[in-house]
MMTF fields as JSON, N, C-alpha, C and O atoms, coordinates in Angstrom:
{
  "mmtfVersion": "1.0.0",
  "mmtfProducer": "UNKNOWN",
  "numBonds": 435,
  "numAtoms": 436,
  "numGroups": 109,
  "numChains": 1,
  "numModels": 1,
  "chainsPerModel": [1],
  "groupsPerChain": [109],
  "chainIdList": ["A"],
  "bondAtomList": [4, 2, 8, 6, 12, 10, 16, 14, 20, 18, 24, 22, 28, 26, 32, 30, 36, 34, 40, 38, 44, 42, 48, 46, 52, 50, 56, 54, 60, 58, 64, 62, 68, 66, 72, 70, 76, 74, 80, 78, 84, 82, 88, 86, 92, 90, 96, 94, 100, 98, 104, 102, 108, 106, 112, 110, 116, 114, 120, 118, 124, 122, 128, 126, 132, 130, 136, 134, 140, 138, 144, 142, 148, 146, 152, 150, 156, 154, 160, 158, 164, 162, 168, 166, 172, 170, 176, 174, 180, 178, 184, 182, 188, 186, 192, 190, 196, 194, 200, 198, 204, 202, 208, 206, 212, 210, 216, 214, 220, 218, 224, 222, 228, 226, 232, 230, 236, 234, 240, 238, 244, 242, 248, 246, 252, 250, 256, 254, 260, 258, 264, 262, 268, 266, 272, 270, 276, 274, 280, 278, 284, 282, 288, 286, 292, 290, 296, 294, 300, 298, 304, 302, 308, 306, 312, 310, 316, 314, 320, 318, 324, 322, 328, 326, 332, 330, 336, 334, 340, 338, 344, 342, 348, 346, 352, 350, 356, 354, 360, 358, 364, 362, 368, 366, 372, 370, 376, 374, 380, 378, 384, 382, 388, 386, 392, 390, 396, 394, 400, 398, 404, 402, 408, 406, 412, 410, 416, 414, 420, 418, 424, 422, 428, 426, 432, 430],
  "bondOrderList": [1, 1, 1, 1, 1, 1, 1, 1, 1, 1, 1, 1, 1, 1, 1, 1, 1, 1, 1, 1, 1, 1, 1, 1, 1, 1, 1, 1, 1, 1, 1, 1, 1, 1, 1, 1, 1, 1, 1, 1, 1, 1, 1, 1, 1, 1, 1, 1, 1, 1, 1, 1, 1, 1, 1, 1, 1, 1, 1, 1, 1, 1, 1, 1, 1, 1, 1, 1, 1, 1, 1, 1, 1, 1, 1, 1, 1, 1, 1, 1, 1, 1, 1, 1, 1, 1, 1, 1, 1, 1, 1, 1, 1, 1, 1, 1, 1, 1, 1, 1, 1, 1, 1, 1, 1, 1, 1, 1],
  "groupList": [{"groupName": "UNK", "atomNameList": ["N", "CA", "C", "O"], "elementList": ["N", "C", "C", "O"], "formalChargeList": [0, 0, 0, 0], "bondAtomList": [1, 0, 2, 1, 3, 2], "bondOrderList": [1, 1, 2], "singleLetterCode": "X", "chemCompType": "L-PEPTIDE LINKING"}],
  "groupTypeList": [0, 0, 0, 0, 0, 0, 0, 0, 0, 0, 0, 0, 0, 0, 0, 0, 0, 0, 0, 0, 0, 0, 0, 0, 0, 0, 0, 0, 0, 0, 0, 0, 0, 0, 0, 0, 0, 0, 0, 0, 0, 0, 0, 0, 0, 0, 0, 0, 0, 0, 0, 0, 0, 0, 0, 0, 0, 0, 0, 0, 0, 0, 0, 0, 0, 0, 0, 0, 0, 0, 0, 0, 0, 0, 0, 0, 0, 0, 0, 0, 0, 0, 0, 0, 0, 0, 0, 0, 0, 0, 0, 0, 0, 0, 0, 0, 0, 0, 0, 0, 0, 0, 0, 0, 0, 0, 0, 0, 0],
  "groupIdList": [1, 2, 3, 4, 5, 6, 7, 8, 9, 10, 11, 12, 13, 14, 15, 16, 17, 18, 19, 20, 21, 22, 23, 24, 25, 26, 27, 28, 29, 30, 31, 32, 33, 34, 35, 36, 37, 38, 39, 40, 41, 42, 43, 44, 45, 46, 47, 48, 49, 50, 51, 52, 53, 54, 55, 56, 57, 58, 59, 60, 61, 62, 63, 64, 65, 66, 67, 68, 69, 70, 71, 72, 73, 74, 75, 76, 77, 78, 79, 80, 81, 82, 83, 84, 85, 86, 87, 88, 89, 90, 91, 92, 93, 94, 95, 96, 97, 98, 99, 100, 101, 102, 103, 104, 105, 106, 107, 108, 109],
  "secStructList": [7, 2, 2, 2, 2, 7, 7, 1, 1, 7, 2, 2, 2, 2, 2, 2, 2, 2, 2, 2, 2, 2, 2, 2, 2, 2, 2, 2, 6, 4, 4, 4, 6, 7, 6, 6, 1, 1, 1, 2, 2, 2, 2, 2, 2, 6, 6, 2, 2, 2, 2, 2, 2, 1, 7, 6, 6, 1, 6, 2, 2, 2, 2, 2, 2, 2, 2, 2, 2, 2, 4, 4, 4, 6, 6, 6, 6, 6, 6, 6, 6, 6, 6, 1, 7, 7, 7, 6, 6, 6, 2, 2, 2, 2, 6, 6, 7, 7, 7, 7, 6, 6, 6, 6, 1, 7, 7, 7, 7],
  "xCoordList": [-6.717, -6.645, -6.335, -7.224, -4.971, -4.545, -5.71, -6.52, -5.455, -6.163, -7.666, -8.013, -8.739, -9.839, -10.368, -11.257, -9.475, -9.64, -8.289, -8.195, -7.51, -6.929, -6.924, -7.824, -5.739, -6.203, -6.756, -6.615, -7.527, -7.697, -6.049, -5.292, -5.939, -4.266, -3.532, -2.583, -3.391, -2.555, -2.893, -2.59, -3.376, -3.653, -2.601, -2.232, -1.976, -0.21, 0.407, 0.476, 0.778, 0.893, 0.777, 1.764, -0.501, -1.095, -0.72, -0.485, -0.545, -0.475, 0.764, 0.908, 1.635, 3.507, 3.887, 5.055, 3.052, 3.572, 2.798, 3.411, 1.377, 0.922, 2.235, 2.902, 2.457, 3.011, 4.837, 5.17, 5.435, 6.612, 6.155, 6.946, 5.317, 5.118, 5.465, 6.414, 4.318, 4.444, 5.714, 6.527, 5.879, 7.448, 8.959, 9.904, 8.992, 9.771, 9.561, 10.532, 8.354, 7.919, 8.645, 9.767, 7.93, 8.497, 9.673, 9.903, 10.623, 12.218, 12.559, 13.464, 12.025, 12.85, 12.566, 13.333, 10.885, 11.08, 11.505, 11.524, 11.956, 12.803, 13.597, 13.77, 14.552, 15.591, 15.939, 17.055, 15.016, 15.071, 14.389, 13.69, 14.547, 14.401, 13.201, 12.881, 11.885, 10.313, 9.616, 8.407, 10.082, 9.759, 8.235, 7.554, 7.934, 6.444, 5.954, 4.725, 6.202, 5.762, 5.373, 4.266, 6.5, 6.733, 6.465, 6.959, 5.608, 4.949, 3.861, 3.646, 3.147, 2.159, 1.565, 0.456, 3.481, 2.314, 2.763, 1.844, 3.408, 3.494, 2.026, 1.544, 1.632, 0.38, -0.812, -1.791, -0.465, -1.439, -1.72, -2.722, -0.737, -0.347, -0.828, -1.459, -0.207, -1.622, -2.002, -1.799, -3.094, -4.274, -4.635, -5.849, -4.147, -5.435, -5.486, -6.329, -4.143, -3.86, -5.052, -6.038, -4.696, -5.622, -7.246, -7.734, -7.937, -8.878, -9.449, -10.622, -8.771, -8.941, -8.561, -8.864, -7.935, -7.833, -8.9, -9.449, -9.152, -10.537, -12.256, -12.847, -12.513, -13.156, -13.628, -12.989, -15.028, -14.995, -15.993, -16.531, -16.165, -16.921, -15.524, -15.667, -14.534, -13.909, -12.565, -11.555, -12.688, -11.543, -10.836, -9.783, -11.199, -10.057, -8.53, -7.715, -8.001, -6.529, -6.359, -5.925, -6.808, -6.486, -6.395, -5.513, -7.652, -7.64, -6.115, -5.151, -5.953, -4.998, -3.737, -3.346, -3.443, -2.725, -2.146, -0.994, -2.848, -3.153, -2.82, -2.117, -3.63, -3.071, -1.924, -1.232, -1.01, 0.669, 1.233, 2.238, 1.147, 1.534, 1.489, 2.458, 0.837, 0.525, 1.872, 2.693, 2.073, 3.656, 4.149, 3.923, 4.845, 5.613, 5.271, 6.147, 4.177, 3.899, 3.818, 4.1, 3.395, 3.742, 5.071, 5.198, 6.258, 7.765, 8.375, 9.225, 7.779, 8.104, 7.21, 7.698, 6.47, 6.11, 7.256, 7.412, 7.734, 8.048, 9.414, 9.889, 10.032, 11.149, 11.577, 12.772, 10.334, 10.175, 10.252, 11.161, 9.269, 10.45, 11.05, 10.716, 12.392, 13.107, 13.932, 14.915, 13.98, 14.537, 14.554, 15.416, 12.825, 12.707, 12.25, 12.317, 11.943, 11.058, 9.826, 9.267, 9.229, 7.573, 7.144, 7.716, 5.768, 4.971, 4.121, 4.28, 2.651, 1.314, 0.534, -0.283, 0.507, 0.377, 0.243, -0.633, 1.702, 2.364, 1.99, 2.069, 1.546, 1.068, -0.409, -0.771, -1.221, -2.8, -2.224, -1.1, -2.215, -1.966, -2.143, -3.041, -0.636, -0.58, -1.547, -2.01, -1.998, -2.61, -4.238, -5.081, -4.578, -6.161, -5.274, -5.928, -4.156, -4.288, -5.355, -5.313, -6.595, -6.907, -6.619, -7.28, -5.119, -4.974, -4.465, -3.425, -5.323, -4.794, -4.497, -5.226, -3.471, -2.882, -3.185, -2.638, -4.861, -5.547, -6.832, -7.606, -7.353, -8.459, -8.91, -10.01, -8.466, -9.542, -9.593, -10.397, -8.92, -9.091, -10.42, -10.421, -10.867, -12.199, -11.076, -10.204, -11.654, -11.192, -11.163, -12.17, -10.335, -9.734, -9.87, -9.049, -10.736, -10.937, -9.944, -10.069],
  "yCoordList": [10.227, 11.683, 12.345, 13.109, 12.461, 12.907, 11.752, 12.148, 10.934, 10.07, 10.081, 9.95, 10.227, 10.136, 11.977, 12.14, 12.978, 13.881, 15.262, 16.202, 15.101, 14.792, 17.241, 18.024, 17.417, 19.326, 18.831, 17.765, 20.082, 20.319, 20.408, 21.376, 19.198, 19.442, 18.531, 18.212, 17.898, 17.522, 15.849, 15.358, 15.016, 13.472, 12.885, 12.203, 13.292, 12.685, 12.732, 11.725, 13.806, 14.026, 13.356, 12.987, 13.04, 12.304, 10.881, 10.188, 10.061, 9.126, 8.634, 7.79, 9.21, 9.104, 9.414, 9.412, 9.607, 10.275, 8.791, 8.077, 8.234, 6.835, 5.849, 5.216, 5.838, 5.145, 4.568, 3.415, 5.67, 5.699, 6.011, 6.361, 5.893, 5.653, 4.189, 3.526, 3.788, 2.269, 1.999, 1.854, 1.942, 1.121, 1.495, 0.707, 2.867, 3.385, 2.554, 2.429, 1.956, 0.953, -0.105, -0.52, -0.48, -1.719, -2.311, -3.475, -1.269, -1.519, -1.336, -2.034, -0.612, -0.961, -1.478, -1.644, -2.341, -3.585, -4.61, -5.619, -4.708, -5.748, -5.792, -6.753, -4.716, -4.944, -4.824, -4.456, -5.123, -5.572, -6.602, -7.082, -7.111, -9.022, -9.201, -10.333, -8.061, -8.982, -9.327, -9.542, -9.396, -9.588, -10.043, -9.939, -10.396, -11.199, -9.457, -9.406, -8.892, -7.227, -6.834, -6.533, -6.892, -5.579, -6.221, -6.08, -6.869, -7.568, -7.035, -5.875, -7.634, -6.696, -5.247, -4.788, -4.554, -3.1, -3.398, -2.732, -3.844, -3.88, -4.783, -4.415, -5.401, -5.919, -4.873, -4.672, -4.096, -3.221, -1.914, -1.317, -1.88, -0.34, -0.264, 0.58, -1.627, -1.892, -2.732, -3.278, -3.419, -3.094, -2.041, -2.113, -0.935, -0.15, 0.972, 1.841, 0.592, 2.057, 0.574, 0.999, -0.861, -1.26, -0.707, -0.18, -1.05, -0.427, 1.292, 1.502, 2.043, 2.441, 3.605, 4.797, 2.907, 3.183, 2.712, 3.411, 1.091, 1.041, 1.182, 0.228, 2.504, 2.663, 4.074, 5.127, 3.789, 5.321, 6.44, 7.366, 6.106, 6.885, 8.058, 8.994, 7.939, 8.33, 9.739, 9.381, 10.458, 11.258, 11.099, 10.468, 11.571, 10.579, 10.822, 9.953, 12.753, 12.351, 11.383, 10.464, 11.389, 9.869, 8.422, 7.599, 8.242, 6.872, 7.282, 6.557, 8.456, 7.73, 7.647, 6.503, 8.248, 8.481, 7.104, 6.935, 6.624, 5.143, 3.912, 2.913, 4.395, 2.875, 3.392, 2.473, 4.338, 4.815, 4.345, 3.737, 4.283, 4.187, 2.655, 2.123, 2.24, 0.253, -0.027, -0.777, 0.465, -0.474, -0.294, -1.279, 0.476, 0.54, -0.207, 0.038, -0.901, -1.632, -2.909, -3.923, -2.946, -4.64, -5.076, -6.282, -4.341, -4.385, -4.507, -5.258, -3.754, -3.648, -4.787, -5.3, -5.504, -6.92, -8.144, -9.266, -7.868, -8.955, -9.19, -10.249, -7.546, -7.982, -8.023, -7.998, -8.104, -8.67, -10.142, -10.482, -11.499, -11.912, -13.026, -14.195, -12.022, -12.686, -12.366, -13.106, -11.253, -11.563, -12.076, -12.333, -12.382, -13.139, -14.525, -15.285, -14.985, -16.321, -16.211, -15.188, -17.446, -17.499, -16.4, -16.099, -15.744, -15.723, -15.314, -14.466, -16.441, -16.286, -14.967, -15.031, -13.977, -12.598, -11.703, -11.043, -12.136, -11.615, -12.599, -12.041, -14.179, -14.793, -13.818, -13.224, -13.9, -13.549, -12.517, -12.828, -11.169, -9.922, -9.7, -9.167, -10.418, -10.45, -11.202, -10.805, -12.453, -12.806, -12.404, -12.968, -11.732, -10.312, -9.62, -9.287, -9.033, -7.965, -7.859, -8.358, -6.871, -6.187, -4.737, -3.957, -4.785, -3.317, -2.747, -2.285, -2.943, -2.798, -1.145, -0.195, -1.129, -0.016, 1.516, 2.572, 0.482, 1.672, 1.473, 1.85, 0.876, 1.319, 2.302, 1.977, 4.059, 4.924, 4.993, 5.843, 4.3, 4.807, 3.354, 2.124, 3.85, 2.979, 2.161, 2.615, 0.608, -0.499, -0.546, -1.181, -0.101, 0.136, -0.879, -1.74, -1.266, -2.392, -2.514, -3.406],
  "zCoordList": [9.549, 9.014, 8.211, 7.834, 7.493, 6.621, 5.256, 4.418, 5.454, 4.085, 3.874, 2.7, 4.888, 5.596, 4.676, 3.84, 5.236, 4.7, 4.484, 5.274, 3.447, 2.478, 2.311, 2.009, 2.625, 1.606, 0.313, -0.286, 0.022, -0.924, -2.178, -2.252, -2.923, -4.263, -3.398, -4.115, -2.256, -1.185, -1.162, -0.074, -1.994, -2.173, -1.935, -0.979, -3.182, -3.339, -1.852, -1.146, -1.514, -0.434, 0.55, 1.187, 0.903, 2.59, 2.045, 3.034, 0.762, 0.508, 0.991, 1.876, 0.358, 0.428, 2.04, 2.43, 2.68, 4.307, 4.671, 5.465, 4.1, 4.73, 4.259, 5.078, 2.939, 2.312, 3.593, 3.869, 3.961, 4.328, 5.928, 6.804, 6.034, 8.284, 7.979, 8.4, 7.019, 7.467, 7.302, 8.215, 6.413, 5.747, 6.452, 6.448, 7.061, 7.812, 9.098, 9.845, 9.436, 11.404, 10.688, 10.979, 9.768, 8.941, 8.981, 9.309, 8.55, 8.441, 9.954, 10.413, 10.62, 12.244, 12.883, 13.831, 12.902, 13.337, 12.793, 13.498, 11.471, 11.101, 11.641, 12.391, 11.543, 12.075, 13.738, 14.104, 14.568, 16.409, 16.288, 17.181, 14.993, 14.671, 14.737, 15.101, 14.381, 14.612, 13.32, 13.403, 12.371, 10.787, 10.708, 9.688, 11.533, 11.655, 12.081, 12.029, 12.242, 12.949, 11.664, 11.216, 11.141, 10.117, 8.663, 7.545, 9.14, 8.005, 8.208, 7.856, 8.693, 9.202, 8.809, 8.532, 8.988, 8.68, 7.158, 6.682, 6.079, 4.896, 4.427, 3.355, 4.818, 4.346, 4.685, 3.966, 6.226, 6.269, 5.056, 4.663, 4.844, 3.985, 2.46, 1.823, 2.115, 0.588, 0.341, -0.744, 1.746, 1.429, 2.0, 2.188, 2.44, 2.775, 1.562, 1.337, 0.792, -0.446, -1.65, -2.253, -1.736, -2.413, -2.621, -3.62, -1.214, -0.952, -1.254, -1.563, -1.158, -1.159, -2.66, -2.714, -3.595, -4.632, -5.625, -6.477, -5.313, -6.374, -4.968, -4.462, -4.787, -3.812, -4.709, -4.715, -5.529, -6.69, -5.96, -6.567, -4.2, -3.251, -3.061, -2.275, -3.652, -3.233, -3.812, -4.419, -3.656, -4.278, -5.548, -5.454, -6.866, -8.127, -8.04, -8.35, -7.35, -6.594, -6.324, -7.019, -4.753, -3.72, -4.316, -4.07, -5.284, -5.581, -6.314, -6.067, -7.208, -8.772, -7.176, -6.945, -6.658, -6.149, -5.014, -4.616, -4.834, -4.116, -5.093, -4.94, -6.192, -7.221, -7.478, -7.04, -7.941, -8.049, -6.885, -7.253, -5.638, -4.648, -4.967, -5.508, -4.773, -4.421, -5.145, -4.617, -6.146, -6.984, -6.114, -5.411, -5.516, -4.732, -2.683, -1.853, -2.305, -1.4, -2.008, -1.369, -3.388, -3.805, -3.823, -3.609, -4.049, -4.148, -2.337, -1.858, -1.877, 0.114, -0.024, 0.983, -0.324, -0.063, -0.958, -0.475, -1.829, -2.314, -1.521, -1.112, -1.4, -1.069, 0.405, 0.701, 1.593, 2.153, 2.312, 3.069, 1.606, 1.311, 0.538, 0.339, 0.04, -0.53, 0.72, 0.684, 2.278, 3.092, 4.024, 4.864, 3.821, 5.502, 5.002, 5.968, 4.229, 3.682, 3.904, 4.297, 3.627, 3.855, 4.862, 5.909, 4.209, 5.833, 4.853, 3.975, 5.26, 5.031, 4.956, 4.037, 5.503, 5.813, 4.252, 3.693, 3.944, 2.71, 1.379, 0.284, 1.403, 0.363, 0.177, -0.839, 1.761, 1.211, 1.248, 0.853, 1.517, 0.229, -0.825, -1.478, -1.13, -2.712, -3.345, -4.414, -2.729, -3.844, -3.485, -4.182, -2.737, -3.183, -3.676, -4.664, -3.838, -4.979, -6.107, -7.232, -5.372, -6.815, -7.513, -8.199, -6.915, -7.37, -8.871, -9.342, -9.166, -11.313, -11.66, -11.375, -12.213, -12.765, -13.781, -14.099, -14.049, -14.691, -14.462, -15.341, -13.315, -11.711, -12.346, -12.795, -12.823, -12.968, -14.153, -14.534, -15.173, -17.061, -17.886, -17.838, -18.202, -18.702, -19.901, -20.642, -19.626, -20.338, -21.733, -22.048, -23.103, -24.591, -25.302, -24.986, -26.37, -27.386, -28.514, -29.353]
}
């Protein structure tokens, strides 16, 4: 709900809350010996931010925050691969990664 209807001027806070929640849950699940469930949470938040950042119908501040934090979710996916080995859902999430860092800025030549 924070992402669907963020308070004015709080887009960054809402995106941070989403990312931190998913990453904390993933860390908890990995610590319990369930890296597959952890990977699902890492992929879910990365894919959600990617979709949000590229949705032209969303608030520009929310899109900017999502694109900014896409870098962190991508790093979390790569770290998970290093720590736990091959995981097809992570490779799929990274392979379909369309989270350009400049999606809000026009391309200049």
